C-alpha positions as a Python dict, from the first residue, in 0.01 Angstrom:
ca = {
    (1, 'X'): (0, 0, 0),
    (2, 'X'): (184, 220, 218),
    (3, 'X'): (286, 577, 78),
    (4, 'X'): (304, 922, 128),
    (5, 'X'): (-5, 1170, 190),
    (6, 'X'): (-138, 1336, -144),
    (7, 'X'): (-226, 1198, -488),
    (8, 'X'): (-306, 885, -561),
    (9, 'X'): (-287, 808, -921),
    (10, 'X'): (-423, 402, -1028),
    (11, 'X'): (-305, 306, -1351),
    (12, 'X'): (-453, -35, -1455),
    (13, 'X'): (-278, -177, -1720),
    (14, 'X'): (-413, -531, -1929),
    (15, 'X'): (-127, -756, -1917),
    (16, 'X'): (-150, -977, -1563),
    (17, 'X'): (-261, -1025, -1235),
    (18, 'X'): (-97, -766, -951),
    (19, 'X'): (-209, -716, -605),
    (20, 'X'): (-245, -351, -444),
    (21, 'X'): (-372, -358, -63),
    (22, 'X'): (-507, -106, 112),
    (23, 'X'): (-461, -54, 487),
    (24, 'X'): (-586, 168, 759),
    (25, 'X'): (-491, 511, 770),
    (26, 'X'): (-313, 646, 1101),
    (27, 'X'): (-504, 884, 1314),
    (28, 'X'): (-336, 1121, 1511),
    (29, 'X'): (-314, 1046, 1911),
    (30, 'X'): (-393, 1309, 2139),
    (31, 'X'): (-146, 1454, 2383),
    (32, 'X'): (-229, 1451, 2744),
    (33, 'X'): (-141, 1722, 2927),
    (34, 'X'): (54, 1623, 3285),
    (35, 'X'): (-140, 1748, 3539),
    (36, 'X'): (-23, 1957, 3828),
    (37, 'X'): (-24, 1797, 4185),
    (38, 'X'): (-284, 2010, 4423),
    (39, 'X'): (-138, 2140, 4745),
    (40, 'X'): (-308, 1986, 5078),
    (41, 'X'): (-532, 2284, 5041),
    (42, 'X'): (-581, 2316, 4698),
    (43, 'X'): (-939, 2182, 4562),
    (44, 'X'): (-941, 1925, 4327),
    (45, 'X'): (-1175, 1982, 4004),
    (46, 'X'): (-1359, 1673, 3847),
    (47, 'X'): (-1206, 1559, 3507),
    (48, 'X'): (-1342, 1718, 3203),
    (49, 'X'): (-1574, 1527, 2949),
    (50, 'X'): (-1350, 1672, 2708),
    (51, 'X'): (-1166, 1477, 2453),
    (52, 'X'): (-846, 1577, 2344),
    (53, 'X'): (-860, 1761, 1999),
    (54, 'X'): (-710, 1544, 1774),
    (55, 'X'): (-627, 1524, 1346),
    (56, 'X'): (-852, 1377, 1159),
    (57, 'X'): (-715, 1282, 857),
    (58, 'X'): (-844, 1202, 435),
    (59, 'X'): (-905, 780, 455),
    (60, 'X'): (-803, 784, 74),
    (61, 'X'): (-533, 1067, 1),
    (62, 'X'): (-420, 1101, 367),
    (63, 'X'): (-433, 1484, 413),
    (64, 'X'): (-559, 1647, 678),
    (65, 'X'): (-932, 1763, 702),
    (66, 'X'): (-1058, 2089, 790),
    (67, 'X'): (-1358, 1947, 932),
    (68, 'X'): (-1394, 1666, 1088),
    (69, 'X'): (-1711, 1572, 922),
    (70, 'X'): (-1595, 1532, 605),
    (71, 'X'): (-1508, 1160, 727),
    (72, 'X'): (-1847, 1035, 697),
    (73, 'X'): (-1923, 1201, 337),
    (74, 'X'): (-1945, 974, 79),
    (75, 'X'): (-1709, 1009, -224),
    (76, 'X'): (-1809, 1122, -552),
    (77, 'X'): (-1626, 945, -880),
    (78, 'X'): (-1650, 1058, -1186),
    (79, 'X'): (-1562, 968, -1527),
    (80, 'X'): (-1332, 1142, -1747),
    (81, 'X'): (-1274, 1162, -2093),
    (82, 'X'): (-928, 1110, -2206),
    (83, 'X'): (-941, 1071, -2598),
    (84, 'X'): (-582, 1236, -2788),
    (85, 'X'): (-673, 1587, -2891),
    (86, 'X'): (-954, 1693, -2659),
    (87, 'X'): (-675, 1951, -2463),
    (88, 'X'): (-653, 1915, -2077),
    (89, 'X'): (-918, 1828, -1829),
    (90, 'X'): (-1041, 2004, -1528),
    (91, 'X'): (-1039, 1905, -1171),
    (92, 'X'): (-788, 1626, -1145),
    (93, 'X'): (-577, 1823, -924),
    (94, 'X'): (-883, 1814, -659),
    (95, 'X'): (-929, 1456, -624),
    (96, 'X'): (-792, 1150, -416),
    (97, 'X'): (-776, 943, -596),
    (98, 'X'): (-770, 908, -1011),
    (99, 'X'): (-801, 608, -1165),
    (100, 'X'): (-677, 553, -1510),
    (101, 'X'): (-809, 211, -1758),
    (102, 'X'): (-771, 148, -2102),
    (103, 'X'): (-1101, 134, -2260),
    (104, 'X'): (-1213, -10, -2620),
    (105, 'X'): (-1060, 178, -2895),
    (106, 'X'): (-687, 150, -2745),
    (107, 'X'): (-776, 481, -2536),
    (108, 'X'): (-776, 494, -2177),
    (109, 'X'): (-1059, 766, -1947),
    (110, 'X'): (-1005, 853, -1619),
    (111, 'X'): (-1166, 859, -1278),
    (112, 'X'): (-1113, 1123, -1012),
    (113, 'X'): (-1245, 1055, -686),
    (114, 'X'): (-1334, 1372, -464),
    (115, 'X'): (-1379, 1355, -123),
    (116, 'X'): (-1254, 1692, 48),
    (117, 'X'): (-1074, 1939, -229),
    (118, 'X'): (-1390, 2152, -396),
    (119, 'X'): (-1355, 2160, -791),
    (120, 'X'): (-1582, 2419, -938),
    (121, 'X'): (-1499, 2294, -1267),
    (122, 'X'): (-1479, 1954, -1346),
    (123, 'X'): (-1476, 1776, -1699),
    (124, 'X'): (-1514, 1664, -1955),
    (125, 'X'): (-1792, 1412, -1816),
    (126, 'X'): (-1840, 1105, -2056),
    (127, 'X'): (-2008, 783, -2035),
    (128, 'X'): (-2017, 497, -1794),
    (129, 'X'): (-1841, 216, -1853),
    (130, 'X'): (-1868, -133, -1606),
    (131, 'X'): (-1504, -189, -1543),
    (132, 'X'): (-1501, 160, -1360),
    (133, 'X'): (-1773, 57, -1142),
    (134, 'X'): (-1584, -217, -934),
    (135, 'X'): (-1385, 54, -851),
    (136, 'X'): (-1616, 316, -747),
    (137, 'X'): (-1761, 51, -509),
    (138, 'X'): (-1470, 31, -358),
    (139, 'X'): (-1509, 347, -195),
    (140, 'X'): (-1917, 341, -183),
    (141, 'X'): (-1874, 638, -391),
    (142, 'X'): (-2143, 778, -619),
    (143, 'X'): (-2077, 760, -997),
    (144, 'X'): (-2117, 1079, -1208),
    (145, 'X'): (-2124, 1052, -1573),
    (146, 'X'): (-2324, 1144, -1893),
    (147, 'X'): (-2482, 846, -2060),
    (148, 'X'): (-2354, 470, -2059),
    (149, 'X'): (-2283, 128, -2234),
    (150, 'X'): (-2518, -134, -2233),
    (151, 'X'): (-2313, -340, -1983),
    (152, 'X'): (-2283, -59, -1750),
    (153, 'X'): (-2650, 45, -1771),
    (154, 'X'): (-2722, -308, -1679),
    (155, 'X'): (-2421, -311, -1393),
    (156, 'X'): (-2528, 27, -1253),
    (157, 'X'): (-2853, -162, -1152),
    (158, 'X'): (-2777, -481, -1070),
    (159, 'X'): (-2496, -335, -778),
    (160, 'X'): (-2725, -54, -699),
    (161, 'X'): (-2436, 208, -831),
    (162, 'X'): (-2530, 588, -708),
    (163, 'X'): (-2604, 701, -1059),
    (164, 'X'): (-2526, 1054, -1112),
    (165, 'X'): (-2644, 1041, -1485),
    (166, 'X'): (-2648, 1393, -1658),
    (167, 'X'): (-2917, 1254, -1896),
    (168, 'X'): (-3182, 1293, -1604),
    (169, 'X'): (-2967, 1542, -1412),
    (170, 'X'): (-2961, 1813, -1676),
    (171, 'X'): (-2901, 2069, -1377),
    (172, 'X'): (-2584, 1903, -1275),
    (173, 'X'): (-2442, 1974, -1552),
    (174, 'X'): (-2370, 2213, -1820),
    (175, 'X'): (-2233, 2183, -2184),
    (176, 'X'): (-1979, 2432, -2339),
    (177, 'X'): (-2100, 2525, -2694),
    (178, 'X'): (-1741, 2614, -2798),
    (179, 'X'): (-1640, 2223, -2749),
    (180, 'X'): (-1765, 1993, -2970),
    (181, 'X'): (-1997, 1730, -2843),
    (182, 'X'): (-1985, 1505, -2676),
    (183, 'X'): (-1686, 1632, -2552),
    (184, 'X'): (-1814, 1923, -2403),
    (185, 'X'): (-2017, 1842, -2068),
    (186, 'X'): (-1889, 1946, -1703),
    (187, 'X'): (-2019, 1942, -1356),
    (188, 'X'): (-1852, 2073, -1018),
    (189, 'X'): (-1799, 1891, -720),
    (190, 'X'): (-2019, 2125, -532),
    (191, 'X'): (-2333, 2025, -782),
    (192, 'X'): (-2254, 1664, -746),
    (193, 'X'): (-2263, 1634, -365),
    (194, 'X'): (-2544, 1896, -285),
    (195, 'X'): (-2741, 1664, -544),
    (196, 'X'): (-2602, 1339, -281),
    (197, 'X'): (-2756, 1573, -3),
    (198, 'X'): (-3101, 1610, -205),
    (199, 'X'): (-3166, 1241, -194),
    (200, 'X'): (-2996, 1218, 140),
    (201, 'X'): (-2747, 1005, 29),
    (202, 'X'): (-2420, 1214, 141),
    (203, 'X'): (-2319, 1046, 456),
    (204, 'X'): (-2135, 703, 511),
    (205, 'X'): (-2170, 481, 810),
    (206, 'X'): (-1810, 456, 780),
    (207, 'X'): (-1521, 494, 517),
    (208, 'X'): (-1566, 159, 284),
    (209, 'X'): (-1152, 187, 199),
    (210, 'X'): (-811, 365, 301),
    (211, 'X'): (-478, 344, 289),
    (212, 'X'): (-181, 378, 499),
    (213, 'X'): (71, 618, 474),
    (214, 'X'): (399, 715, 611),
    (215, 'X'): (437, 964, 892),
    (216, 'X'): (794, 943, 740),
    (217, 'X'): (874, 921, 408),
    (218, 'X'): (1244, 941, 479),
    (219, 'X'): (1223, 560, 657),
    (220, 'X'): (1158, 437, 316),
    (221, 'X'): (1415, 190, 155),
    (222, 'X'): (1383, 72, -190),
    (223, 'X'): (1495, 131, -525),
    (224, 'X'): (1464, 498, -636),
    (225, 'X'): (1191, 507, -959),
    (226, 'X'): (1303, 855, -1101),
    (227, 'X'): (1128, 802, -1411),
    (228, 'X'): (783, 564, -1515),
    (229, 'X'): (707, 501, -1825),
    (230, 'X'): (386, 330, -1917),
    (231, 'X'): (249, 222, -2238),
    (232, 'X'): (-113, 120, -2246),
    (233, 'X'): (-129, 51, -2667),
    (234, 'X'): (72, 144, -2934),
    (235, 'X'): (-3, 528, -2946),
    (236, 'X'): (-50, 609, -2592),
    (237, 'X'): (195, 618, -2334),
    (238, 'X'): (239, 824, -2004),
    (239, 'X'): (528, 891, -1789),
    (240, 'X'): (597, 997, -1443),
    (241, 'X'): (916, 1199, -1382),
    (242, 'X'): (1031, 1257, -980),
    (243, 'X'): (1047, 1672, -909),
    (244, 'X'): (1243, 1688, -571),
    (245, 'X'): (1170, 2102, -625),
    (246, 'X'): (807, 2004, -502),
    (247, 'X'): (787, 2042, -159),
    (248, 'X'): (771, 1665, -31),
    (249, 'X'): (891, 1586, -377),
    (250, 'X'): (633, 1451, -655),
    (251, 'X'): (608, 1272, -963),
    (252, 'X'): (498, 1512, -1285),
    (253, 'X'): (295, 1364, -1546),
    (254, 'X'): (350, 1343, -1922),
    (255, 'X'): (118, 1237, -2162),
    (256, 'X'): (208, 1178, -2558),
    (257, 'X'): (505, 1330, -2434),
    (258, 'X'): (364, 1678, -2338),
    (259, 'X'): (341, 1792, -1973),
    (260, 'X'): (-22, 1701, -1848),
    (261, 'X'): (-176, 1982, -1704),
    (262, 'X'): (-504, 2124, -1518),
    (263, 'X'): (-735, 2335, -1819),
    (264, 'X'): (-838, 2555, -1545),
    (265, 'X'): (-504, 2652, -1344),
    (266, 'X'): (-247, 2558, -1620),
    (267, 'X'): (-39, 2360, -1375),
    (268, 'X'): (87, 2061, -1438),
    (269, 'X'): (-29, 1740, -1253),
    (270, 'X'): (133, 1605, -981),
    (271, 'X'): (139, 1227, -784),
    (272, 'X'): (231, 1159, -505),
    (273, 'X'): (197, 806, -504),
    (274, 'X'): (187, 584, -827),
    (275, 'X'): (5, 256, -823),
    (276, 'X'): (34, 37, -1116),
    (277, 'X'): (-181, -273, -1140),
    (278, 'X'): (-184, -538, -1371),
    (279, 'X'): (-475, -716, -1488),
    (280, 'X'): (-584, -979, -1709),
    (281, 'X'): (-808, -877, -1994),
    (282, 'X'): (-901, -884, -2338),
    (283, 'X'): (-844, -605, -2628),
}
């Protein structure tokens, strides 16, 4: 998949098999300054061993990284509630990638994957579901959740998923008393990454999944997709509407016919890239 740099929203639909490919994100190439020819009397200096400075890009969303060491940071995936009526979620706008997958009961859950942007509030955090685990493993990400289904518990153990379970890490999470359980569990990216550092699991040897991005999106061709409507079930649909007034353009997200906003900022969620993946499944 090749797209524009920025937030990627992946929507997995239970209909037919589809394929989404990944490629390597392009890195900036160093620019060499032409050397001046020395005069006959000029002393030639030994070449410097210092490498030209290059720009590091996030392998997940293609955005420039202020700190190149973040290239080796382990991402964190968080299981987020999406039950109608709970209100807007917090922190999705700071994710590199967000997955939306249909769960039991005809509703979806969301799984943002965080790497280089810090979110002070992330939630509501819900229990693990096994069909999200392979998506987290694609990025070698740690998996944040509050409890689990029986199959998810087995798979986390068998697949050796790095689990950040609220049941055993109460200091990494907090509960908002004004909200009803179980829709009141929250965390922050800082707390999650600190827990990985405490365990010595914060670093990857190399990024496990990367997307490729166009340097010049204007070179893309094809049919314009100004509005995309997806109906997961009879009672739940999402829409994405292209807005050219956003710098670089972007898709504004609507859920249940209303703008989907971040609970902390009040700003409508915007995706730079959309991937709709059709898979076989049972309801």
